[in-house]
N, C-alpha and C positions, 0 to 999 in steps of 0.2 A: 560208189555210194554205198554203205552197208548199211544192208536192211538185214532181212532174214540169209545171206548169204556173208554175214558177218562186215560189211560196209553202212555206213550213215553220213546224210548230205544233214544238218542242221540247218536252218536256214540260207538253204541255197539261194531260193529267191528274194531273199531281202540283200545277201549278199554283191548278188549282182544289179541290184536296182540303187545299191552304197555306192558301185563300180560304173558305173550308165552315167549319175547323179554327181561326181564326183569329177567330170570335165579331165579323161585323161589325157596325159601327153604321151601319144606312145610312143616313138623310137626318135634317137634324135635328128633330128633335121627331116622332119614328119609333123603333120598331126592330122587328129582323129576327121576324118566328114562323113557322118551316114555309115553307112554299111562299111566302109573301107580307107583307105591308107590316102593323102594327100601330101606329096611333098615339095619343101621349099626351100629353098637355098639361102634366102634370108639375106641378100648384098643386097636386094635392091636397084643396083647398077652393074652396067658389062664393064671386067675391064680391059684394058689396053691388051692383047695378045703377046705382046713381049714381055711385058711388067708384070702380069697374069700367069703366063710360063717360070720366068725369076721366086716369083713369090710362091707361086708351088709348088717347085721344085725345093727349095728353103723352107717350108713348110712342112716336104716330105722328111726329110735330114733330122730337122728339129723338132719338129709334131707328130709322134706314128703314128694319135685318129689323123688326122690327114689325110692320108694312106688309105683310106677304109674303104672298100669296096663299094660300089653304088646301092642303093635300094633295089633289087629282081621283082619285076612284075610279077605275081605269082596264082594261079587257081586250084581254090583249094576247094576239096569235092569227097563229099561223103559214098562210102561205101556202105550202101544199105543191107542188108540179110540179103537172100536169097529170093526172091515171088514179092520181097516187098520195096518200095520205095521212101525212101527220106523223109518227106516231106518236110520243114521249113527247121533249119538248123543254126542255133545259135553257136560262134565259134570264137575260140581267144587262141593268142599266138603267145609262147613265152621264151622270151629270149634266157639261153642258158651261159653266155658267153658274158654275164655278166661281170664288172667290176667286184670288189668284196665290198659288202655293205650297202650298196647300190637296192634300189627300192622294187623288187620285183614288180609289187602293182605299176608302179608309174610305166615303170615297161613293158606291161602287159598288153598288147593288142588284140583289140575283141570289135564284135559288132554291136551296134545298140541294141540290137532286137535281132530274132529268127529272120533266114534266108533261107528266099523257095529258089534254090539255083545255085552254081559258084561262090564263091567266096574271092572275087577279087583284090589282093592285099598288095603292097609292098614292103617285103621283108628288107631292113641289110641279110647280106652274107652269114650265116651263121647256126648254131645247134639250136635248135626251138622240142618243145611239147609246144603240139595244136591239137589242141581239145573242140572237139563237139557235142554239141545237146540239141536231142530231138525231142517230140513227145512219148516218143518210143524208146528212145535208145542212146545210148552215150558214144565219143567216138575219140580215138587216141592216139596221136601216132608221135613218135621220137624221131628227127629227122631232122640231117644234115642242109642250109639254104644255100646251093651254090651260087657262080653267076650266072650257072645255066640250067639250072631248077624254074620250070614253066606250071609244070603240074605239080598237086598233090594231092594224091588219093588216102580219105583218113579211112581205116575200118573201123569196124562195130569195135569198144572195146571188150577184153574180154573178161569176165571175170568170175573166175573159181570160186561152184561152192568150196565152205570151208565150216563148212557144217561140223560137229567134233560126236553129235549124239541123236538121237532121236529117240524119245521114251517111250514106248510101247506097254511096260511093264504097267503097274500100278504107282509103284518109285524103285527108279533109275536110281544111282550114284554111278560120278564121274569124277576121275583125278586125269588132270594133264600132269603129264609127264615133266614138259620141259617151263610151265610159273608154276610147278607146284599146289595150283586150284583144286581144292575137293568142290564137289556142290552134290546134293539132290535135288532130281530132275521129278517133276510131276508128270503122269500120264498124260499125253496128248502135249509136251513139250518140247521141245531143243534148245540145243547149243553150242554157238560159234568156238571154235576154237578161240584160247583164251593167250592171249599175247600184252606186252610190255607198249605204251602207246610211245613211238615217236615224234619226239620233246624237236626234234631239229640239230645239228650240230653234234651229230654222233648222240645223243645223250636220247636215254631211254625213260618213262618214267616211271617209281617205285612200286605202283600198286600193278596191279594186275585187273585187263579191263577185258570184257567179251558182252556178247548179246545173248539174254534167253526170249524167246517168243514160241507160241504157241504156233503148235504145226497141224495148221490148215490154208487150205489151198485159197490162191490170189491175198486180196487186202485186207484189215480190219483184225487182225488176229492181234490179240496184248502182247505185250513185247516187255522186256526192262534189259537196262542198260546198264553195265557194271561199269564205273568210273568213266565215264566219257567225255573224253578230249575237249570237245567246244561245247558244249552243253550253258543255258542258261538258265538253270532257276529258277520258274516264274512265267518265265516266254517259252520256252521251251517244252515245259513240263516240270509235274515237280520229282524232285529225290526226297527219298529215306536216307538215314544213316544204320549200315551193318558193318558187322567187322569188319569187314574186308573193304571201307571205304561206302562206296551210294548205289543204291540202285534208284535208277529213274526214268519215268516212262513219257509218255505224249499222255496215253491220259488211265485214270486208273480205276478200270473196269472190272466187272467182279471176277472176271476172265482173270486178272490182273492180282486180284486181291488175294482170292483160292494162294497162285501161284509162289506169291510173295508166301504167306505162310510157310511155305516148304521150303522157298531155294533160303530164301535172307537165314534164317538161322543154321543152315545147312554148310553156309558158305567158310573156309580156311583155305589159310595154306599150309602144308607140308614140310615138317619142321628143316628138313632138309635144304630148302629154299629162303628158311627163315637168315636172315645175317644178326 
């Protein structure tokens, strides 16, 4: 998530609520049930052994999907930071072996709420990104689930600081060589490393994005987001047009107004980076 470190989550709780309300069909031959997954072969009757073997062999030869390995019972556990308990964790598992054009949200397996203990889940063999979040931490791991997998321990997601500059002078000029962004910061403010947002399929946004924030301890400092990707104006917060796109914030406080007066008119892109 991006905050002072450059990560931003917009409407995370709302999105999670929408996912739960949508009644996800979590995977092939599986049905969501509470915090886990219950498998159902859907046949409704028993096959004759001889006929079943013959049909099974034919299906394996004709339909590659019929030979897919059976789901595996897996226990997912959070590896909390040393000296701390994980507490209740909400989990999701996203399969990475989906066919082209598949709906990732429909394929996602998730708990309806936070679990105080391991997540018992059925996963088909394949590659997954397993994520979890508690009140204090985010957890994530990319892993291959095999028929032999029984336990998955998920570490805390390490988010490296991406602060490009902290201004301790009355005014601080900053220029980013990678994106060409130039800006002036007021004293007591900082800027994350600028970047071009990933639009998917290898496409990058043409405008530059970054976060300007009041460099104070704890939460509550003023912040401005330059060209945030998933911002809903009027719902997430107000935006203002500037020379290099839009500056958006959650709340226009007095500190935010003072910083805007310095940051907004100074924003520019070096000519060598202009097309």
